[in-house]
Backbone bond lengths (Angstrom), bond angles and torsions (degrees), N, CA, C in turn:
res aa  C-N    CA-C-N  psi(-1)  N-CA   C-N-CA  omega(-1)  CA-C   N-CA-C  phi
1 M - - - 1.454 - - 1.524 108.60 -
2 K 1.314 115.44 129.43 1.458 120.43 179.34 1.520 109.72 -83.09
3 S 1.281 115.86 146.81 1.460 120.11 175.69 1.520 109.14 -141.77
4 I 1.293 114.75 160.88 1.461 121.41 179.11 1.519 107.87 -123.44
5 A 1.298 115.93 128.31 1.466 120.18 176.26 1.519 108.37 -89.81
6 I 1.297 115.59 126.95 1.456 121.22 177.59 1.522 107.25 -102.88
7 L 1.286 115.91 111.22 1.459 120.36 -178.42 1.518 109.15 -106.17
8 S 1.314 115.56 110.09 1.460 117.64 180.00 1.522 111.18 -64.97
9 L 1.340 116.79 -22.56 1.453 119.44 176.77 1.523 110.26 -60.88
10 C 1.342 117.13 -42.88 1.462 121.40 179.90 1.515 111.67 -74.50
11 A 1.309 116.62 -30.05 1.455 120.23 -174.50 1.518 113.16 -99.74
12 S 1.325 117.46 1.99 1.461 119.44 -171.37 1.521 113.60 -60.55
13 A 1.300 118.11 -30.71 1.460 119.82 -177.48 1.521 112.49 -65.51
14 S 1.330 117.03 -33.12 1.459 118.00 -177.98 1.515 113.13 -116.19
15 A 1.304 118.24 -38.33 1.458 120.97 -173.03 1.519 112.99 -73.01
16 F 1.298 117.26 -39.83 1.452 120.66 -176.53 1.521 109.96 -112.93
17 A 1.311 115.35 46.78 1.459 120.75 -178.94 1.525 109.80 -61.10
18 P 1.315 117.56 129.67 1.462 120.37 -177.98 1.521 111.95 -72.74
19 L 1.306 114.61 155.89 1.460 120.73 173.95 1.516 108.65 -83.44
20 P 1.311 118.37 141.23 1.457 118.79 172.89 1.525 109.40 -65.75
21 L 1.310 117.68 136.01 1.460 120.52 -176.60 1.519 112.50 -63.31
22 H 1.327 118.29 -29.85 1.465 119.00 179.55 1.521 111.52 -64.18
23 A 1.343 117.80 -21.75 1.466 121.07 179.66 1.517 111.89 -88.01
24 A 1.328 117.23 -3.72 1.459 119.59 -172.95 1.522 113.14 -127.89
25 R 1.302 118.64 25.26 1.461 121.05 -176.54 1.521 113.63 -58.08
26 N 1.322 118.91 -29.59 1.462 121.56 -178.39 1.518 113.03 -96.98
27 S 1.313 118.27 10.04 1.462 121.11 -178.24 1.521 110.54 -111.75
28 A 1.319 115.50 173.96 1.465 120.76 178.08 1.518 111.17 -62.76
29 L 1.317 117.67 -26.00 1.455 120.79 179.97 1.523 111.47 -63.17
30 A 1.310 117.86 -27.06 1.458 121.18 -179.92 1.523 111.55 -63.25
31 M 1.331 118.21 -20.57 1.463 121.31 176.47 1.514 110.87 -60.01
32 A 1.327 118.28 -21.59 1.455 121.57 -179.23 1.524 111.73 -58.90
33 D 1.326 118.39 -30.08 1.461 121.40 177.63 1.523 111.70 -58.61
34 D 1.326 116.95 -33.49 1.451 121.38 -176.41 1.524 113.16 -85.68
35 V 1.333 118.59 -11.93 1.458 121.31 -174.55 1.516 111.10 -74.48
36 E 1.325 118.69 -56.23 1.461 121.22 179.90 1.516 112.21 -145.25
37 G 1.285 117.86 19.86 1.452 120.05 176.97 1.512 113.02 114.24
38 P 1.316 116.26 172.27 1.460 121.34 -177.31 1.528 111.51 -64.82
39 G 1.305 115.70 145.81 1.456 121.09 178.11 1.509 114.38 96.69
40 K 1.321 118.00 -17.78 1.460 119.93 178.46 1.522 108.85 -68.45
41 I 1.318 116.95 135.38 1.459 122.60 -176.73 1.519 111.51 -91.99
42 N 1.313 117.29 -51.84 1.459 122.44 -172.75 1.518 110.93 -92.48
43 G 1.320 115.95 111.43 1.453 120.50 175.88 1.510 112.23 -114.66
44 L 1.352 117.59 10.59 1.460 120.30 -172.89 1.527 115.98 -132.91
45 I 1.317 119.27 -35.35 1.463 123.01 -165.95 1.529 111.55 -101.45
46 D 1.342 117.71 125.81 1.470 124.12 173.61 1.532 112.89 42.45
47 L 1.297 116.94 55.19 1.460 121.14 -174.41 1.528 113.55 -65.81
48 D 1.328 118.46 -21.49 1.460 121.20 178.65 1.523 112.49 -80.67
49 S 1.322 117.73 -11.73 1.459 122.31 -178.49 1.529 110.11 -85.52
50 P 1.350 118.33 138.87 1.461 119.62 178.78 1.531 112.79 -66.62
51 K 1.334 117.37 -25.68 1.463 121.80 177.47 1.521 108.28 -153.57
52 V 1.325 117.07 132.41 1.464 121.12 178.60 1.524 108.01 -88.00
53 V 1.328 115.88 112.28 1.459 122.56 178.64 1.517 107.37 -130.85
54 N 1.322 116.48 131.63 1.455 121.39 178.09 1.513 109.21 -123.00
55 N 1.332 116.58 143.36 1.453 122.76 178.80 1.517 108.00 -125.74
56 E 1.303 116.99 124.25 1.457 122.09 178.78 1.521 108.55 -122.64
57 V 1.322 117.39 137.57 1.457 122.57 175.04 1.521 107.34 -111.58
58 L 1.326 116.01 121.44 1.457 121.17 -179.22 1.517 110.04 -101.45
59 E 1.322 115.75 135.48 1.453 120.00 174.30 1.521 108.95 -74.90
60 A 1.332 116.22 156.86 1.462 121.44 -179.95 1.526 110.22 -53.83
61 G 1.327 116.48 133.64 1.458 122.20 177.96 1.516 115.21 82.29
62 K 1.317 118.66 -2.12 1.467 122.05 -179.19 1.524 110.21 -97.19
63 K 1.330 116.01 165.30 1.457 119.86 176.19 1.518 109.82 -133.93
64 G 1.306 114.88 156.48 1.453 122.00 176.15 1.514 109.19 -123.83
65 V 1.325 116.96 143.56 1.460 122.40 178.75 1.532 106.40 -119.77
66 Y 1.328 116.39 115.76 1.454 121.85 -169.52 1.527 112.24 -117.34
67 C 1.330 114.55 143.81 1.462 123.16 -178.45 1.530 111.10 -71.91
68 R 1.334 115.62 137.21 1.463 121.53 172.14 1.522 111.57 -121.01
69 C 1.336 117.37 1.37 1.471 119.66 -177.32 1.534 112.45 -102.03
70 W 1.302 118.37 -8.41 1.464 124.48 -178.13 1.524 112.92 66.01
71 L 1.304 118.73 13.89 1.460 121.27 -177.97 1.524 113.06 -107.64
72 S 1.316 118.58 -7.42 1.459 122.65 -175.54 1.525 111.75 -63.82
73 G 1.315 116.16 135.27 1.461 121.33 174.83 1.515 112.37 -74.62
74 T 1.328 116.89 -9.72 1.466 121.98 179.65 1.524 110.74 -118.45
75 F 1.336 117.36 26.82 1.459 122.25 -177.45 1.524 110.77 -50.10
76 P 1.325 120.18 134.17 1.454 128.43 13.79 1.533 114.50 -86.74
77 A 1.325 117.66 -2.93 1.466 119.72 178.01 1.528 109.94 -76.59
78 C 1.310 116.49 144.88 1.461 121.99 177.98 1.527 109.44 -77.56
79 D 1.329 116.60 135.81 1.469 120.57 174.66 1.528 111.51 -116.89
80 G 1.332 117.29 9.68 1.458 121.34 177.47 1.518 114.91 87.83
81 T 1.326 117.85 2.48 1.458 121.40 -178.52 1.524 112.00 -59.01
82 H 1.327 117.43 -26.80 1.462 120.50 -179.66 1.532 111.95 -58.52
83 A 1.322 118.01 -25.99 1.471 121.02 -179.67 1.532 110.74 -62.81
84 K 1.342 117.13 -44.11 1.469 120.62 177.51 1.528 110.54 -65.58
85 H 1.335 115.44 -41.22 1.465 120.12 177.50 1.528 110.03 -59.75
86 N 1.331 117.07 -46.09 1.468 121.15 -179.69 1.523 111.38 -61.33
87 D 1.340 116.84 -42.60 1.467 120.74 178.49 1.529 111.32 -62.37
88 A 1.333 116.61 -40.62 1.460 121.14 -175.97 1.524 113.03 -75.18
89 T 1.339 117.13 -30.17 1.464 119.97 -171.60 1.523 114.85 -114.79
90 G 1.340 117.47 -13.22 1.461 120.00 -174.47 1.514 112.64 80.42
91 D 1.327 116.95 8.53 1.462 122.10 178.90 1.528 109.44 -73.48
92 N 1.324 117.13 173.78 1.459 120.87 179.96 1.526 112.79 -133.99
93 V 1.334 117.01 27.59 1.459 120.90 -178.22 1.527 110.88 -68.32
94 G 1.322 115.65 146.75 1.460 122.09 177.35 1.514 109.43 -145.00
95 P 1.330 117.43 -179.95 1.456 120.98 -175.91 1.524 112.84 -79.51
96 L 1.315 115.17 164.39 1.457 122.86 167.52 1.519 106.36 -92.53
97 I 1.328 117.77 125.06 1.460 121.85 178.29 1.520 107.50 -112.14
98 V 1.337 116.01 122.10 1.456 122.26 -178.59 1.518 108.29 -118.46
99 S 1.331 116.19 130.84 1.462 121.12 178.70 1.519 109.51 -117.53
100 A 1.329 116.20 135.74 1.456 121.50 174.55 1.523 108.04 -88.87
101 A 1.322 116.54 139.07 1.460 120.47 179.03 1.523 109.95 -60.10
102 K 1.332 116.00 145.19 1.462 120.53 178.06 1.519 109.61 -68.44
103 G 1.323 115.92 144.04 1.456 121.49 178.94 1.518 111.23 -68.51
104 E 1.323 115.33 161.21 1.463 119.98 -179.46 1.499 112.05 -84.65
């Protein structure tokens, strides 16, 4: 069975692009300003870890839906929380959807 490893470390530059804090002042992400100063992105997920890295292995023909807003209660999986954030801020963030090729 073929599988694809999804390494957020390799994809972090594009897949998990952070939201600018000025676009999220009314959301939970704005709490990041109070954590360690302006510019900090993550104010919620694995704060004791020096770097948040997730690795997912997808089976052939499966897909994964991953959070890019840092607000998901099921991080790194998307739970749709970005919809409330978008409504509150006028932002347009959505999930990263990754599909593994179907096996032969």
